[in-house]
N, C-alpha and C positions, 0 to 999 in steps of 0.2 A: 299503482305503487311500484310494481316491478319495473315499468318503463322509467320511472324517476330514478330508481336505484341504478339501473343500467346506464342511464344518461350521466349520472353522477360519477360512476366508475370511469366511463369514457372521457369525461371532462377532466377528471383527476389525472388520468394517464396522459392525456394530451399536455397537461402542464408539466409533467415530468420529462417528456421527450426532448425539449430543447436543451435542458441542462445535461441530459444523458448523452446527447449527440456531441456536445462540446467536450465531455470528459474523455480524455485520451489516456490510454495505458502506456507504460514505458516501452520503448523499442529495444532497450538493452539495460543491463545493470552489471555492476561489479561489486564484489564482496571483499572486505578486508577485515582482519582481526586476528585473534589468537590462533596459532597453528598454521597460519598462512604466511609464507615467505614474501609473497607479493599479492596484489589483488587478483581475484579470481573472477572470470567472466561467468555470468549466470545466463545460460542459453535458453532460447525459446521466445515465445510471444507473451507480452504483458497485458495485452488487451484480448479478451476472449481466448486466453491461452491455456485453458484447462488441459492438463496432461503434459505441459512443459514445465521445466524447473522455474523459469521466470514467472509463468502464469500462477504456479502454486505459491511462489513467494509473494506475489502481488495480492493474491486472495487471502492467504494466511496472515500476512503482515498488516492488513488494513490500509493498503496504499490509497485506494479511492476515497475512503472516508477521511484520511489525513490530508490528502492532496486537495480535494474539491469540496469536502463536506458531504453529508448524507443525512437523510431523514428516515427513521430516527437516528440520532447521532450516537454512534458507539464509542466515540473518543472521549477522553477525560482530559481536563485542563491541568489537574494535579497528579503527580506520580502516585500510582497505587502503592500501598504499603507492601513490604516484603523485601527480599534480597534480589538484586539485579543479576548477579553472576557475570559470566563472560560477556564482553561487549563487542559486537560486530557492527560494521558500518556498511550500508548499501548505498551506492551512488547510482541513481536511476537517470537515464537519458530519456526525456519525454518530448516526442515530436509535437510541433504546434503549427499554427497557420504560417503561410509564406515560407516554409522550409526552416522555421526556427526550431532549434533543438536546445532544450534547457536541461540543466543538471539539478537534481533535487536529492538531498541526503536524508536517509532514515537510519536511526540507531536501532539495532536489533539485539534483544536479550533473550535468546532461545532457552536459557537455563534459569531464568528468573523463577522465583517461587513466591506465591503459590501457582502462578501461571506465567507462561512466556509473554513478553511484552515487546512492543515497538514504540519508538518515539520519533516524531517528525517535528522539527523546530518550526513553530508558526512564523509566517511572514517570509518564508523563502520565496524569492522571486522566480517566476517562470514566464515564458512567452513575453518577456519585456515588462509588462505592467501588472501581471496577475500575481497573487500571493497565495501560498499554500495555507490551508486551514490549520494543519498541524495538530499536535496533541499526542496523548498516550493512547495505545490500543491494546486491549487484553486479547491475547491470542489463545492458542491451544497447542497440544503436541504436534498439530499440523505444521506449525512454524518450524520446529526442529526437523520434521520429516522433509519439508520443502528445502531446507538448507542441505540436508544429506543428499537429497535427490539432485541438488545443484552441484554436488561434488565435495562438500565439506566433510572431512573425516572427523568424527567425534568418537572419543574413546575414553 
């Protein structure tokens, strides 16, 4: 029984590896919105970038779920009820195969109530023929902290 359970876990993990290997994080991002005279670069690494402003934004903003899909799926197709508040726009640059670099846009609502939200328009093209899953993502106070860490002054 124990061997069957272990074999099932190993087989399930093996099925996840190919899609995880293809999922790339952004190499850079810029932020625009209220209080910013021009777009602001978000520094760091977006893939395995814990501890960097870009890594924190990617994690708190639901980038991977919105871009590639995820199981279980934390995204929503319909906007959650509540007030959106100030609207910021993040433009990510995502490296792909053969030197392709694609731009994907995410709308960020760090002051939405009852929880901060992000939205990625479904169907955005990247790497030529791929499309972003998109949808709404419920975040937490970590989204506001990620933007402050990136250099956004909130007051």
